[in-house]
C-alpha positions in Angstrom: 1.0 9.7 -25.3 -1.9 7.8 -23.8 0.0 4.5 -24.0 3.0 6.0 -22.3 0.7 7.3 -19.5 -0.8 3.8 -19.2 2.5 2.1 -19.0 3.9 4.6 -16.5 0.8 4.1 -14.3 1.0 0.4 -14.5 4.7 0.4 -13.6 4.2 2.7 -10.6 1.2 0.8 -9.3 3.0 -2.6 -10.0 6.1 -1.6 -8.1 3.9 -0.4 -5.2 2.1 -3.7 -5.2 5.4 -5.5 -5.1 6.7 -3.5 -2.2 3.5 -3.9 -0.2 3.3 -7.6 -1.0 6.9 -8.0 0.2 6.1 -6.2 3.4 3.1 -8.4 4.1 4.5 -11.8 3.2 8.3 -11.5 3.4 9.6 -8.7 5.6 7.0 -9.1 8.4 7.5 -12.9 8.4 11.2 -12.3 8.9 10.6 -9.7 11.6 8.1 -12.0 13.4 10.8 -14.7 13.6 13.1 -12.5 15.5 13.1 -11.9 19.3 10.5 -9.3 20.5 13.0 -6.4 20.8 14.4 -6.9 17.3 10.9 -7.5 15.9 9.5 -4.3 17.4 12.6 -2.3 16.5 12.5 -3.5 12.9 8.8 -2.7 12.6 9.4 0.8 14.1 12.2 1.5 11.7 10.1 0.2 8.8 7.2 2.3 9.9 9.4 5.4 9.9 11.0 4.7 6.6 8.0 3.4 4.6 5.7 5.8 6.4 7.6 8.7 4.9 7.6 7.2 1.3 4.3 5.4 0.9 1.9 8.4 1.0 3.5 9.9 -2.1 3.4 6.5 -3.8 -0.3 5.9 -3.0 -1.4 9.4 -3.9 0.8 9.4 -7.0 -0.6 6.0 -8.2 -4.1 7.4 -7.7 -3.4 10.6 -9.5 -1.8 8.8 -12.5 -4.8 6.4 -12.6 -7.2 9.4 -12.5 -5.4 11.2 -15.3 -5.4 8.0 -17.4 -9.1 7.6 -16.9 -9.8 11.2 -17.9 -7.5 11.1 -20.9 -9.0 7.8 -22.1 -12.6 8.7 -21.4 -14.9 7.0 -23.9 -12.3 4.5 -25.1 -12.4 0.7 -24.6 -11.1 -0.3 -21.2 -11.7 3.1 -19.5 -14.2 1.5 -17.1 -11.5 -0.8 -15.9 -9.2 2.1 -15.2 -12.0 4.0 -13.4 -12.7 0.9 -11.2 -9.0 0.4 -10.6 -8.7 4.1 -9.6 -11.7 3.6 -7.3 -9.9 0.7 -5.6 -6.9 2.9 -5.1 -9.1 5.5 -3.5 -10.3 2.7 -1.1 -6.6 1.8 -0.4 -5.8 5.4 0.4 -8.8 5.7 2.7 -7.9 2.4 4.4 -4.4 3.8 4.9 -5.5 7.1 6.4 -8.3 5.7 8.6 -6.9 2.3 9.7 -3.2 1.7 9.1 -1.6 5.2 9.6 -2.9 5.6 13.2 -1.3 2.3 14.2 1.8 3.0 12.2 2.2 6.4 13.8 2.1 4.9 17.3 4.4 2.0 16.4 7.1 4.0 14.8 7.8 5.8 18.1 8.0 2.6 20.2 11.2 1.4 21.8 11.8 -1.6 24.0 11.4 0.8 27.0 8.2 2.5 26.0 6.2 0.1 23.9 2.7 -0.8 25.3 1.9 -4.2 26.6 -0.5 -4.8 23.7 2.0 -3.9 20.9 1.8 -7.4 19.4 -2.0 -7.2 19.2 -1.7 -3.7 17.5 0.8 -5.1 15.0 -1.4 -8.0 14.3 -4.3 -5.6 13.6 -2.1 -3.6 11.3 -1.1 -6.8 9.5 -4.7 -7.8 9.0 -5.6 -4.4 7.6 -2.5 -4.5 5.4 -3.4 -7.9 4.0 -6.8 -6.5 2.9 -5.1 -3.4 1.4 -2.7 -5.6 -0.5 -5.6 -7.5 -2.0 -7.3 -4.3 -3.0 -4.2 -2.8 -4.7 -3.5 -6.2 -6.4 -7.1 -6.0 -7.8 -6.5 -2.4 -8.9 -3.3 -3.4 -10.6 -4.9 -6.3 -12.4 -7.7 -4.0 -13.6 -5.2 -1.4 -14.9 -3.3 -4.1 -16.8 -6.5 -5.6 -18.2 -7.5 -2.1 -19.5 -4.5 -2.2 -21.8 -5.4 -5.6 -23.3 
C-alpha cells in the first residue's frame, strides 16, 4: 500500500512539474512571440484555465506527500519525503503570496482595459514562476530519491 501511495504521489507531482515546466519554457515563449494583443489574450485565457485547476493540483500534491511522510515515518527515505513536502509548502505559499495576485489581475485583462505596465507584471510573474518551477522540480527529485 505504501508503494502505491509513493508511486501515485510521484506521478501526480511529476505531471504537475511537467505542466509548470511547459508553461515556463514552452507556452510563454510561444505567447511572447505573438503580437501584444494575442500574447495578452493567451496569458489571460491561460490564467483563467490553469488558475482554476492548479490550486487543486498543488494542494493535492502536498496532501499526498504529507500522507506518504506520515505513513512511512521511521523508514528509510522518509526525511527526503518530508523535505520534498516542505518544498511543496513553499511552492504553495509562493503561489498564494506572489503569483496568484498577479494572475488574478491578468486573467481579467483585455486589449481595452489592460494596464500600461502589463508586460512588466507578466515578467514579474514569469520570474516568480521560474523560481517555483525550480522548487517543485527539487521536491519531485527528492520524492523520487526517497523510493530508491
